[in-house]
Every structure is written in C-alpha cells, then in structure tokens.
PQR file of N, CA, C, O and H, with PARSE charges and radii, in Angstrom:
ATOM      1  N   MET A   1      -4.443-134.778 -25.770 -0.4000 1.5000
ATOM      2  CA  MET A   1      -5.696-135.492 -25.728 -0.0000 2.0000
ATOM      3  C   MET A   1      -6.868-134.533 -25.918  0.5500 1.7000
ATOM      4  O   MET A   1      -7.865-134.881 -26.551 -0.5500 1.4000
ATOM      5  N   VAL A   2      -6.747-133.346 -25.377 -0.4000 1.5000
ATOM      6  CA  VAL A   2      -7.808-132.358 -25.551 -0.0000 2.0000
ATOM      7  C   VAL A   2      -7.926-131.958 -27.015  0.5500 1.7000
ATOM      8  O   VAL A   2      -9.026-131.805 -27.545 -0.5500 1.4000
ATOM      9  H   VAL A   2      -5.937-133.063 -24.863  0.4000 1.0000
ATOM     10  N   GLU A   3      -6.784-131.794 -27.655 -0.4000 1.5000
ATOM     11  CA  GLU A   3      -6.793-131.413 -29.067 -0.0000 2.0000
ATOM     12  C   GLU A   3      -7.447-132.496 -29.915  0.5500 1.7000
ATOM     13  O   GLU A   3      -8.223-132.187 -30.820 -0.5500 1.4000
ATOM     14  H   GLU A   3      -5.890-131.919 -27.224  0.4000 1.0000
ATOM     15  N   GLU A   4      -7.146-133.753 -29.637 -0.4000 1.5000
ATOM     16  CA  GLU A   4      -7.746-134.869 -30.378 -0.0000 2.0000
ATOM     17  C   GLU A   4      -9.250-134.913 -30.165  0.5500 1.7000
ATOM     18  O   GLU A   4      -9.999-135.117 -31.121 -0.5500 1.4000
ATOM     19  H   GLU A   4      -6.516-134.005 -28.903  0.4000 1.0000
ATOM     20  N   SER A   5      -9.706-134.727 -28.941 -0.4000 1.5000
ATOM     21  CA  SER A   5     -11.143-134.749 -28.671 -0.0000 2.0000
ATOM     22  C   SER A   5     -11.837-133.584 -29.352  0.5500 1.7000
ATOM     23  O   SER A   5     -12.946-133.740 -29.864 -0.5500 1.4000
ATOM     24  H   SER A   5      -9.098-134.561 -28.165  0.4000 1.0000
ATOM     25  N   ARG A   6     -11.203-132.422 -29.368 -0.4000 1.5000
ATOM     26  CA  ARG A   6     -11.787-131.253 -30.025 -0.0000 2.0000
ATOM     27  C   ARG A   6     -11.911-131.492 -31.529  0.5500 1.7000
ATOM     28  O   ARG A   6     -12.935-131.165 -32.129 -0.5500 1.4000
ATOM     29  H   ARG A   6     -10.303-132.296 -28.952  0.4000 1.0000
ATOM     30  N   LEU A   7     -10.884-132.055 -32.130 -0.4000 1.5000
ATOM     31  CA  LEU A   7     -10.914-132.317 -33.569 -0.0000 2.0000
ATOM     32  C   LEU A   7     -11.948-133.376 -33.932  0.5500 1.7000
ATOM     33  O   LEU A   7     -12.638-133.243 -34.943 -0.5500 1.4000
ATOM     34  H   LEU A   7     -10.052-132.320 -31.643  0.4000 1.0000
ATOM     35  N   GLN A   8     -12.064-134.423 -33.124 -0.4000 1.5000
ATOM     36  CA  GLN A   8     -13.062-135.449 -33.404 -0.0000 2.0000
ATOM     37  C   GLN A   8     -14.474-134.895 -33.270  0.5500 1.7000
ATOM     38  O   GLN A   8     -15.353-135.241 -34.059 -0.5500 1.4000
ATOM     39  H   GLN A   8     -11.504-134.531 -32.302  0.4000 1.0000
ATOM     40  N   TYR A   9     -14.695-134.044 -32.283 -0.4000 1.5000
ATOM     41  CA  TYR A   9     -16.009-133.435 -32.097 -0.0000 2.0000
ATOM     42  C   TYR A   9     -16.353-132.560 -33.296  0.5500 1.7000
ATOM     43  O   TYR A   9     -17.474-132.605 -33.803 -0.5500 1.4000
ATOM     44  H   TYR A   9     -13.981-133.763 -31.642  0.4000 1.0000
ATOM     45  N   LYS A  10     -15.385-131.762 -33.749 -0.4000 1.5000
ATOM     46  CA  LYS A  10     -15.626-130.892 -34.901 -0.0000 2.0000
ATOM     47  C   LYS A  10     -15.874-131.711 -36.167  0.5500 1.7000
ATOM     48  O   LYS A  10     -16.733-131.356 -36.975 -0.5500 1.4000
ATOM     49  H   LYS A  10     -14.474-131.726 -33.338  0.4000 1.0000
ATOM     50  N   ASP A  11     -15.136-132.792 -36.343 -0.4000 1.5000
ATOM     51  CA  ASP A  11     -15.340-133.640 -37.517 -0.0000 2.0000
ATOM     52  C   ASP A  11     -16.734-134.259 -37.517  0.5500 1.7000
ATOM     53  O   ASP A  11     -17.375-134.352 -38.564 -0.5500 1.4000
ATOM     54  H   ASP A  11     -14.438-133.080 -35.687  0.4000 1.0000
ATOM     55  N   TYR A  12     -17.193-134.674 -36.362 -0.4000 1.5000
ATOM     56  CA  TYR A  12     -18.489-135.346 -36.267 -0.0000 2.0000
ATOM     57  C   TYR A  12     -19.649-134.374 -36.498  0.5500 1.7000
ATOM     58  O   TYR A  12     -20.628-134.722 -37.159 -0.5500 1.4000
ATOM     59  H   TYR A  12     -16.672-134.598 -35.512  0.4000 1.0000
ATOM     60  N   TYR A  13     -19.543-133.163 -35.956 -0.4000 1.5000
ATOM     61  CA  TYR A  13     -20.642-132.210 -36.022 -0.0000 2.0000
ATOM     62  C   TYR A  13     -20.421-131.091 -37.032  0.5500 1.7000
ATOM     63  O   TYR A  13     -21.075-130.053 -36.934 -0.5500 1.4000
ATOM     64  H   TYR A  13     -18.748-132.880 -35.419  0.4000 1.0000
ATOM     65  N   GLU A  14     -19.528-131.266 -37.995 -0.4000 1.5000
ATOM     66  CA  GLU A  14     -19.206-130.181 -38.910 -0.0000 2.0000
ATOM     67  C   GLU A  14     -20.378-129.770 -39.796  0.5500 1.7000
ATOM     68  O   GLU A  14     -20.418-128.624 -40.245 -0.5500 1.4000
ATOM     69  H   GLU A  14     -18.997-132.110 -38.075  0.4000 1.0000
ATOM     70  N   SER A  15     -21.321-130.647 -40.061 -0.4000 1.5000
ATOM     71  CA  SER A  15     -22.441-130.313 -40.941 -0.0000 2.0000
ATOM     72  C   SER A  15     -23.627-129.710 -40.184  0.5500 1.7000
ATOM     73  O   SER A  15     -24.586-129.269 -40.817 -0.5500 1.4000
ATOM     74  H   SER A  15     -21.289-131.578 -39.696  0.4000 1.0000
ATOM     75  N   ASP A  16     -23.589-129.678 -38.854 -0.4000 1.5000
ATOM     76  CA  ASP A  16     -24.689-129.125 -38.066 -0.0000 2.0000
ATOM     77  C   ASP A  16     -24.479-127.627 -37.854  0.5500 1.7000
ATOM     78  O   ASP A  16     -23.483-127.206 -37.265 -0.5500 1.4000
ATOM     79  H   ASP A  16     -22.810-130.036 -38.340  0.4000 1.0000
ATOM     80  N   ALA A  17     -25.423-126.835 -38.338 -0.4000 1.5000
ATOM     81  CA  ALA A  17     -25.299-125.372 -38.258 -0.0000 2.0000
ATOM     82  C   ALA A  17     -25.383-124.875 -36.818  0.5500 1.7000
ATOM     83  O   ALA A  17     -24.724-123.895 -36.470 -0.5500 1.4000
ATOM     84  H   ALA A  17     -26.232-127.177 -38.816  0.4000 1.0000
ATOM     85  N   GLU A  18     -26.181-125.530 -35.973 -0.4000 1.5000
ATOM     86  CA  GLU A  18     -26.346-125.047 -34.600 -0.0000 2.0000
ATOM     87  C   GLU A  18     -25.109-125.263 -33.731  0.5500 1.7000
ATOM     88  O   GLU A  18     -25.045-124.739 -32.619 -0.5500 1.4000
ATOM     89  H   GLU A  18     -26.717-126.326 -36.255  0.4000 1.0000
ATOM     90  N   GLU A  19     -24.143-126.012 -34.207 -0.4000 1.5000
ATOM     91  CA  GLU A  19     -22.926-126.268 -33.439 -0.0000 2.0000
ATOM     92  C   GLU A  19     -21.851-125.206 -33.654  0.5500 1.7000
ATOM     93  O   GLU A  19     -20.823-125.250 -32.979 -0.5500 1.4000
ATOM     94  H   GLU A  19     -24.195-126.438 -35.110  0.4000 1.0000
ATOM     95  N   GLU A  20     -22.046-124.263 -34.560 -0.4000 1.5000
ATOM     96  CA  GLU A  20     -21.029-123.247 -34.863 -0.0000 2.0000
ATOM     97  C   GLU A  20     -20.633-122.442 -33.625  0.5500 1.7000
ATOM     98  O   GLU A  20     -19.450-122.166 -33.424 -0.5500 1.4000
ATOM     99  H   GLU A  20     -22.882-124.228 -35.108  0.4000 1.0000
ATOM    100  N   GLY A  21     -21.592-122.067 -32.805 -0.4000 1.5000
ATOM    101  CA  GLY A  21     -21.289-121.307 -31.597 -0.0000 2.0000
ATOM    102  C   GLY A  21     -20.466-122.111 -30.607  0.5500 1.7000
ATOM    103  O   GLY A  21     -19.593-121.571 -29.927 -0.5500 1.4000
ATOM    104  H   GLY A  21     -22.553-122.291 -32.968  0.4000 1.0000
ATOM    105  N   PHE A  22     -20.747-123.401 -30.531 -0.4000 1.5000
ATOM    106  CA  PHE A  22     -19.997-124.252 -29.611 -0.0000 2.0000
ATOM    107  C   PHE A  22     -18.574-124.479 -30.102  0.5500 1.7000
ATOM    108  O   PHE A  22     -17.664-124.663 -29.294 -0.5500 1.4000
ATOM    109  H   PHE A  22     -21.456-123.839 -31.084  0.4000 1.0000
ATOM    110  N   PHE A  23     -18.371-124.467 -31.424 -0.4000 1.5000
ATOM    111  CA  PHE A  23     -17.016-124.611 -31.963 -0.0000 2.0000
ATOM    112  C   PHE A  23     -16.126-123.465 -31.491  0.5500 1.7000
ATOM    113  O   PHE A  23     -14.950-123.676 -31.193 -0.5500 1.4000
ATOM    114  H   PHE A  23     -19.111-124.317 -32.080  0.4000 1.0000
ATOM    115  N   GLU A  24     -16.674-122.265 -31.422 -0.4000 1.5000
ATOM    116  CA  GLU A  24     -15.901-121.125 -30.924 -0.0000 2.0000
ATOM    117  C   GLU A  24     -15.542-121.338 -29.454  0.5500 1.7000
ATOM    118  O   GLU A  24     -14.441-120.997 -29.022 -0.5500 1.4000
ATOM    119  H   GLU A  24     -17.629-122.093 -31.665  0.4000 1.0000
ATOM    120  N   TYR A  25     -16.471-121.902 -28.695 -0.4000 1.5000
ATOM    121  CA  TYR A  25     -16.210-122.208 -27.289 -0.0000 2.0000
ATOM    122  C   TYR A  25     -15.120-123.268 -27.161  0.5500 1.7000
ATOM    123  O   TYR A  25     -14.266-123.183 -26.278 -0.5500 1.4000
ATOM    124  H   TYR A  25     -17.365-122.180 -29.046  0.4000 1.0000
ATOM    125  N   LEU A  26     -15.151-124.263 -28.038 -0.4000 1.5000
ATOM    126  CA  LEU A  26     -14.123-125.310 -28.011 -0.0000 2.0000
ATOM    127  C   LEU A  26     -12.734-124.745 -28.269  0.5500 1.7000
ATOM    128  O   LEU A  26     -11.753-125.218 -27.695 -0.5500 1.4000
ATOM    129  H   LEU A  26     -15.845-124.332 -28.755  0.4000 1.0000
ATOM    130  N   ASP A  27     -12.648-123.746 -29.121 -0.4000 1.5000
ATOM    131  CA  ASP A  27     -11.352-123.160 -29.444 -0.0000 2.0000
ATOM    132  C   ASP A  27     -10.781-122.358 -28.278  0.5500 1.7000
ATOM    133  O   ASP A  27      -9.574-122.120 -28.231 -0.5500 1.4000
ATOM    134  H   ASP A  27     -13.445-123.362 -29.587  0.4000 1.0000
ATOM    135  N   ASN A  28     -11.629-121.938 -27.336 -0.4000 1.5000
ATOM    136  CA  ASN A  28     -11.190-121.111 -26.212 -0.0000 2.0000
ATOM    137  C   ASN A  28     -11.450-121.791 -24.867  0.5500 1.7000
ATOM    138  O   ASN A  28     -11.966-121.163 -23.943 -0.5500 1.4000
ATOM    139  H   ASN A  28     -12.610-122.131 -27.375  0.4000 1.0000
ATOM    140  N   PHE A  29     -11.097-123.058 -24.759 -0.4000 1.5000
ATOM    141  CA  PHE A  29     -11.294-123.800 -23.515 -0.0000 2.0000
ATOM    142  C   PHE A  29     -10.467-123.214 -22.377  0.5500 1.7000
ATOM    143  O   PHE A  29      -9.335-122.777 -22.584 -0.5500 1.4000
ATOM    144  H   PHE A  29     -10.677-123.568 -25.510  0.4000 1.0000
ATOM    145  N   THR A  30     -11.038-123.208 -21.177 -0.4000 1.5000
ATOM    146  CA  THR A  30     -10.273-122.882 -19.983 -0.0000 2.0000
ATOM    147  C   THR A  30      -9.576-124.156 -19.504  0.5500 1.7000
ATOM    148  O   THR A  30      -9.887-125.247 -19.985 -0.5500 1.4000
ATOM    149  H   THR A  30     -11.958-123.563 -21.009  0.4000 1.0000
ATOM    150  N   ASN A  31      -8.649-124.030 -18.573 -0.4000 1.5000
ATOM    151  CA  ASN A  31      -7.938-125.213 -18.070 -0.0000 2.0000
ATOM    152  C   ASN A  31      -8.896-126.184 -17.398  0.5500 1.7000
ATOM    153  O   ASN A  31      -8.747-127.398 -17.538 -0.5500 1.4000
ATOM    154  H   ASN A  31      -8.397-123.145 -18.183  0.4000 1.0000
ATOM    155  N   ARG A  32      -9.866-125.667 -16.679 -0.4000 1.5000
ATOM    156  CA  ARG A  32     -10.842-126.534 -16.014 -0.0000 2.0000
ATOM    157  C   ARG A  32     -11.674-127.318 -17.041  0.5500 1.7000
ATOM    158  O   ARG A  32     -11.973-128.495 -16.842 -0.5500 1.4000
ATOM    159  H   ARG A  32      -9.987-124.681 -16.566  0.4000 1.0000
ATOM    160  N   ASP A  33     -12.041-126.648 -18.136 -0.4000 1.5000
ATOM    161  CA  ASP A  33     -12.792-127.315 -19.194 -0.0000 2.0000
ATOM    162  C   ASP A  33     -11.947-128.378 -19.897  0.5500 1.7000
ATOM    163  O   ASP A  33     -12.459-129.429 -20.283 -0.5500 1.4000
ATOM    164  H   ASP A  33     -11.798-125.692 -18.297  0.4000 1.0000
ATOM    165  N   LYS A  34     -10.664-128.104 -20.059 -0.4000 1.5000
ATOM    166  CA  LYS A  34      -9.771-129.080 -20.691 -0.0000 2.0000
ATOM    167  C   LYS A  34      -9.657-130.343 -19.843  0.5500 1.7000
ATOM    168  O   LYS A  34      -9.678-131.458 -20.366 -0.5500 1.4000
ATOM    169  H   LYS A  34     -10.248-127.250 -19.746  0.4000 1.0000
ATOM    170  N   ILE A  35      -9.537-130.158 -18.534 -0.4000 1.5000
ATOM    171  CA  ILE A  35      -9.450-131.314 -17.633 -0.0000 2.0000
ATOM    172  C   ILE A  35     -10.731-132.127 -17.687  0.5500 1.7000
ATOM    173  O   ILE A  35     -10.691-133.357 -17.736 -0.5500 1.4000
ATOM    174  H   ILE A  35      -9.520-129.252 -18.109  0.4000 1.0000
ATOM    175  N   ARG A  36     -11.863-131.443 -17.678 -0.4000 1.5000
ATOM    176  CA  ARG A  36     -13.156-132.145 -17.728 -0.0000 2.0000
ATOM    177  C   ARG A  36     -13.322-132.884 -19.051  0.5500 1.7000
ATOM    178  O   ARG A  36     -13.847-133.997 -19.078 -0.5500 1.4000
ATOM    179  H   ARG A  36     -11.895-130.445 -17.638  0.4000 1.0000
ATOM    180  N   MET A  37     -12.883-132.278 -20.139 -0.4000 1.5000
ATOM    181  CA  MET A  37     -12.986-132.918 -21.450 -0.0000 2.0000
ATOM    182  C   MET A  37     -12.125-134.178 -21.502  0.5500 1.7000
ATOM    183  O   MET A  37     -12.533-135.180 -22.090 -0.5500 1.4000
ATOM    184  H   MET A  37     -12.456-131.374 -20.117  0.4000 1.0000
ATOM    185  N   MET A  38     -10.937-134.140 -20.891 -0.4000 1.5000
ATOM    186  CA  MET A  38     -10.085-135.327 -20.858 -0.0000 2.0000
ATOM    187  C   MET A  38     -10.711-136.439 -20.020  0.5500 1.7000
ATOM    188  O   MET A  38     -10.515-137.618 -20.315 -0.5500 1.4000
ATOM    189  H   MET A  38     -10.605-133.326 -20.413  0.4000 1.0000
ATOM    190  N   GLU A  39     -11.459-136.078 -18.980 -0.4000 1.5000
ATOM    191  CA  GLU A  39     -12.094-137.082 -18.128 -0.0000 2.0000
ATOM    192  C   GLU A  39     -13.204-137.818 -18.842  0.5500 1.7000
ATOM    193  O   GLU A  39     -13.373-139.020 -18.637 -0.5500 1.4000
ATOM    194  H   GLU A  39     -11.618-135.120 -18.740  0.4000 1.0000
ATOM    195  N   ILE A  40     -13.970-137.128 -19.678 -0.4000 1.5000
ATOM    196  CA  ILE A  40     -15.148-137.747 -20.287 -0.0000 2.0000
ATOM    197  C   ILE A  40     -14.925-138.193 -21.725  0.5500 1.7000
ATOM    198  O   ILE A  40     -15.773-138.884 -22.290 -0.5500 1.4000
ATOM    199  H   ILE A  40     -13.833-136.152 -19.845  0.4000 1.0000
ATOM    200  N   PHE A  41     -13.807-137.816 -22.326 -0.4000 1.5000
ATOM    201  CA  PHE A  41     -13.561-138.136 -23.725 -0.0000 2.0000
ATOM    202  C   PHE A  41     -13.238-139.607 -23.906  0.5500 1.7000
ATOM    203  O   PHE A  41     -12.458-140.184 -23.149 -0.5500 1.4000
ATOM    204  H   PHE A  41     -13.118-137.256 -21.867  0.4000 1.0000
ATOM    205  N   GLU A  42     -13.849-140.209 -24.921 -0.4000 1.5000
ATOM    206  CA  GLU A  42     -13.543-141.588 -25.289 -0.0000 2.0000
ATOM    207  C   GLU A  42     -12.973-141.579 -26.699  0.5500 1.7000
ATOM    208  O   GLU A  42     -13.657-141.182 -27.642 -0.5500 1.4000
ATOM    209  H   GLU A  42     -14.484-139.741 -25.536  0.4000 1.0000
ATOM    210  N   ASP A  43     -11.747-142.007 -26.848 -0.4000 1.5000
ATOM    211  CA  ASP A  43     -11.065-141.973 -28.136 -0.0000 2.0000
ATOM    212  C   ASP A  43     -11.450-143.202 -28.945  0.5500 1.7000
ATOM    213  O   ASP A  43     -11.077-144.325 -28.605 -0.5500 1.4000
ATOM    214  H   ASP A  43     -11.192-142.329 -26.082  0.4000 1.0000
ATOM    215  N   PHE A  44     -12.204-142.977 -30.024 -0.4000 1.5000
ATOM    216  CA  PHE A  44     -12.680-144.082 -30.845 -0.0000 2.0000
ATOM    217  C   PHE A  44     -11.657-144.524 -31.877  0.5500 1.7000
ATOM    218  O   PHE A  44     -11.904-145.479 -32.614 -0.5500 1.4000
ATOM    219  H   PHE A  44     -12.507-142.065 -30.300  0.4000 1.0000
ATOM    220  N   THR A  45     -10.516-143.854 -31.948 -0.4000 1.5000
ATOM    221  CA  THR A  45      -9.479-144.253 -32.894 -0.0000 2.0000
ATOM    222  C   THR A  45      -8.555-145.315 -32.313  0.5500 1.7000
ATOM    223  O   THR A  45      -7.732-145.873 -33.039 -0.5500 1.4000
ATOM    224  H   THR A  45     -10.315-143.078 -31.349  0.4000 1.0000
ATOM    225  N   VAL A  46      -8.672-145.605 -31.023 -0.4000 1.5000
ATOM    226  CA  VAL A  46      -7.826-146.598 -30.366 -0.0000 2.0000
ATOM    227  C   VAL A  46      -8.549-147.941 -30.350  0.5500 1.7000
ATOM    228  O   VAL A  46      -9.718-148.024 -29.973 -0.5500 1.4000
ATOM    229  H   VAL A  46      -9.341-145.151 -30.434  0.4000 1.0000
ATOM    230  N   ASP A  47      -7.850-148.978 -30.760 -0.4000 1.5000
ATOM    231  CA  ASP A  47      -8.417-150.324 -30.765 -0.0000 2.0000
ATOM    232  C   ASP A  47      -8.462-150.855 -29.339  0.5500 1.7000
ATOM    233  O   ASP A  47      -7.424-150.993 -28.692 -0.5500 1.4000
ATOM    234  H   ASP A  47      -6.900-148.911 -31.067  0.4000 1.0000
ATOM    235  N   LYS A  48      -9.659-151.152 -28.852 -0.4000 1.5000
ATOM    236  CA  LYS A  48      -9.813-151.596 -27.470 -0.0000 2.0000
ATOM    237  C   LYS A  48     -10.136-153.090 -27.370  0.5500 1.7000
ATOM    238  O   LYS A  48     -10.552-153.571 -26.315 -0.5500 1.4000
ATOM    239  H   LYS A  48     -10.502-151.039 -29.378  0.4000 1.0000
ATOM    240  N   SER A  49      -9.945-153.808 -28.453 -0.4000 1.5000
ATOM    241  CA  SER A  49     -10.247-155.225 -28.425 -0.0000 2.0000
ATOM    242  C   SER A  49      -9.143-156.001 -27.716  0.5500 1.7000
ATOM    243  O   SER A  49      -7.996-155.559 -27.651 -0.5500 1.4000
ATOM    244  H   SER A  49      -9.607-153.418 -29.309  0.4000 1.0000
ATOM    245  N   ASP A  50      -9.504-157.143 -27.195 -0.4000 1.5000
ATOM    246  CA  ASP A  50      -8.565-157.993 -26.482 -0.0000 2.0000
ATOM    247  C   ASP A  50      -7.886-158.920 -27.494  0.5500 1.7000
ATOM    248  O   ASP A  50      -8.533-159.812 -28.043 -0.5500 1.4000
ATOM    249  H   ASP A  50     -10.435-157.502 -27.247  0.4000 1.0000
ATOM    250  N   ASN A  51      -6.617-158.722 -27.738 -0.4000 1.5000
ATOM    251  CA  ASN A  51      -5.890-159.490 -28.743 -0.0000 2.0000
ATOM    252  C   ASN A  51      -5.130-160.659 -28.127  0.5500 1.7000
ATOM    253  O   ASN A  51      -3.977-160.907 -28.482 -0.5500 1.4000
ATOM    254  H   ASN A  51      -6.091-157.998 -27.292  0.4000 1.0000
ATOM    255  N   LYS A  52      -5.759-161.367 -27.217 -0.4000 1.5000
ATOM    256  CA  LYS A  52      -5.108-162.496 -26.564 -0.0000 2.0000
ATOM    257  C   LYS A  52      -5.656-163.819 -27.088  0.5500 1.7000
ATOM    258  O   LYS A  52      -5.746-164.791 -26.339 -0.5500 1.4000
ATOM    259  H   LYS A  52      -6.695-161.166 -26.929  0.4000 1.0000
ATOM    260  N   THR A  53      -6.014-163.862 -28.332 -0.4000 1.5000
ATOM    261  CA  THR A  53      -6.534-165.089 -28.928 -0.0000 2.0000
ATOM    262  C   THR A  53      -5.424-165.752 -29.739  0.5500 1.7000
ATOM    263  O   THR A  53      -4.349-165.180 -29.919 -0.5500 1.4000
ATOM    264  H   THR A  53      -5.942-163.072 -28.940  0.4000 1.0000
ATOM    265  N   TYR A  54      -5.687-166.934 -30.213 -0.4000 1.5000
ATOM    266  CA  TYR A  54      -4.721-167.644 -31.018 -0.0000 2.0000
ATOM    267  C   TYR A  54      -5.446-168.337 -32.159  0.5500 1.7000
ATOM    268  O   TYR A  54      -6.662-168.523 -32.116 -0.5500 1.4000
ATOM    269  H   TYR A  54      -6.560-167.399 -30.066  0.4000 1.0000
ATOM    270  N   ALA A  55      -4.695-168.712 -33.169 -0.4000 1.5000
ATOM    271  CA  ALA A  55      -5.248-169.424 -34.317 -0.0000 2.0000
ATOM    272  C   ALA A  55      -4.543-170.768 -34.424  0.5500 1.7000
ATOM    273  O   ALA A  55      -3.325-170.857 -34.272 -0.5500 1.4000
ATOM    274  H   ALA A  55      -3.707-168.560 -33.203  0.4000 1.0000
ATOM    275  N   SER A  56      -5.309-171.795 -34.683 -0.4000 1.5000
ATOM    276  CA  SER A  56      -4.735-173.131 -34.861 -0.0000 2.0000
ATOM    277  C   SER A  56      -4.551-173.401 -36.345  0.5500 1.7000
ATOM    278  O   SER A  56      -5.426-173.105 -37.159 -0.5500 1.4000
ATOM    279  H   SER A  56      -6.298-171.723 -34.806  0.4000 1.0000
ATOM    280  N   ILE A  57      -3.399-173.967 -36.686 -0.4000 1.5000
ATOM    281  CA  ILE A  57      -3.130-174.349 -38.057 -0.0000 2.0000
ATOM    282  C   ILE A  57      -3.090-175.870 -38.091  0.5500 1.7000
ATOM    283  O   ILE A  57      -2.328-176.510 -37.366 -0.5500 1.4000
ATOM    284  H   ILE A  57      -2.687-174.207 -36.025  0.4000 1.0000
ATOM    285  N   ALA A  58      -3.914-176.415 -38.933 -0.4000 1.5000
ATOM    286  CA  ALA A  58      -4.023-177.884 -39.014 -0.0000 2.0000
ATOM    287  C   ALA A  58      -2.709-178.467 -39.535  0.5500 1.7000
ATOM    288  O   ALA A  58      -2.048-177.872 -40.387 -0.5500 1.4000
ATOM    289  H   ALA A  58      -4.533-175.895 -39.522  0.4000 1.0000
ATOM    290  N   LYS A  59      -2.338-179.647 -39.006 -0.4000 1.5000
ATOM    291  CA  LYS A  59      -1.131-180.320 -39.457 -0.0000 2.0000
ATOM    292  C   LYS A  59      -1.369-180.906 -40.840  0.5500 1.7000
ATOM    293  O   LYS A  59      -2.487-181.255 -41.220 -0.5500 1.4000
ATOM    294  H   LYS A  59      -2.874-180.130 -38.314  0.4000 1.0000
ATOM    295  N   ARG A  60      -0.280-180.996 -41.563 -0.4000 1.5000
ATOM    296  CA  ARG A  60      -0.394-181.621 -42.874 -0.0000 2.0000
ATOM    297  C   ARG A  60      -0.565-183.132 -42.707  0.5500 1.7000
ATOM    298  O   ARG A  60      -0.186-183.730 -41.700 -0.5500 1.4000
ATOM    299  H   ARG A  60       0.628-180.712 -41.254  0.4000 1.0000
ATOM    300  N   GLU A  61      -1.144-183.700 -43.727 -0.4000 1.5000
ATOM    301  CA  GLU A  61      -1.300-185.164 -43.740 -0.0000 2.0000
ATOM    302  C   GLU A  61       0.087-185.786 -43.892  0.5500 1.7000
ATOM    303  O   GLU A  61       0.919-185.289 -44.652 -0.5500 1.4000
ATOM    304  H   GLU A  61      -1.452-183.214 -44.545  0.4000 1.0000
ATOM    305  N   TYR A  62       0.328-186.879 -43.161 -0.4000 1.5000
ATOM    306  CA  TYR A  62       1.628-187.547 -43.200 -0.0000 2.0000
ATOM    307  C   TYR A  62       1.887-188.092 -44.604  0.5500 1.7000
ATOM    308  O   TYR A  62       1.036-188.761 -45.191 -0.5500 1.4000
ATOM    309  H   TYR A  62      -0.348-187.283 -42.544  0.4000 1.0000
ATOM    310  N   ASN A  63       3.080-187.793 -45.131 -0.4000 1.5000
ATOM    311  CA  ASN A  63       3.436-188.258 -46.464 -0.0000 2.0000
ATOM    312  C   ASN A  63       4.725-189.078 -46.350  0.5500 1.7000
ATOM    313  O   ASN A  63       5.819-188.518 -46.278 -0.5500 1.4000
ATOM    314  H   ASN A  63       3.771-187.250 -44.654  0.4000 1.0000
ATOM    315  N   PRO A  64       4.586-190.418 -46.334 -0.5600 1.5000
ATOM    316  CA  PRO A  64       5.808-191.244 -46.163  0.2800 2.0000
ATOM    317  C   PRO A  64       6.611-191.185 -47.410  0.5500 1.7000
ATOM    318  O   PRO A  64       7.673-191.802 -47.490 -0.5500 1.4000
TER
END
C-alpha cells in the first residue's frame, strides 16, 4: 500500500519542479513514515460506489 501511494503521488506531481526534493524523501521512508502514509492514503483506483442497485427490464407485450 505504501508503494502504491508513493507511485500515485509521484505520478500526480511529476511535472512540479519543487517536488523533486520530496521525491527523494519518499524513496527513503522510515517505518514510522510508512505507517503514517498508510493511515492517511486514499486509493483513488478502487471503486467505492455502492453496487447494490438493480435494473428493471420491461416485459414483452403479450403475443397470442
């Protein structure tokens, strides 16, 4: 999970020059930093929608 959060952060901020120093910090996380990153990270690649809906299909007209 830490690796995924690190990669998403780098992908999002790759064009910002001022983030280069922080990228080096991300590559050398301590265990405490990894735990904190897992606590606050929100994975936007996971679908969080509620899929408990249904669709109705209309009956065909009676054909004697």
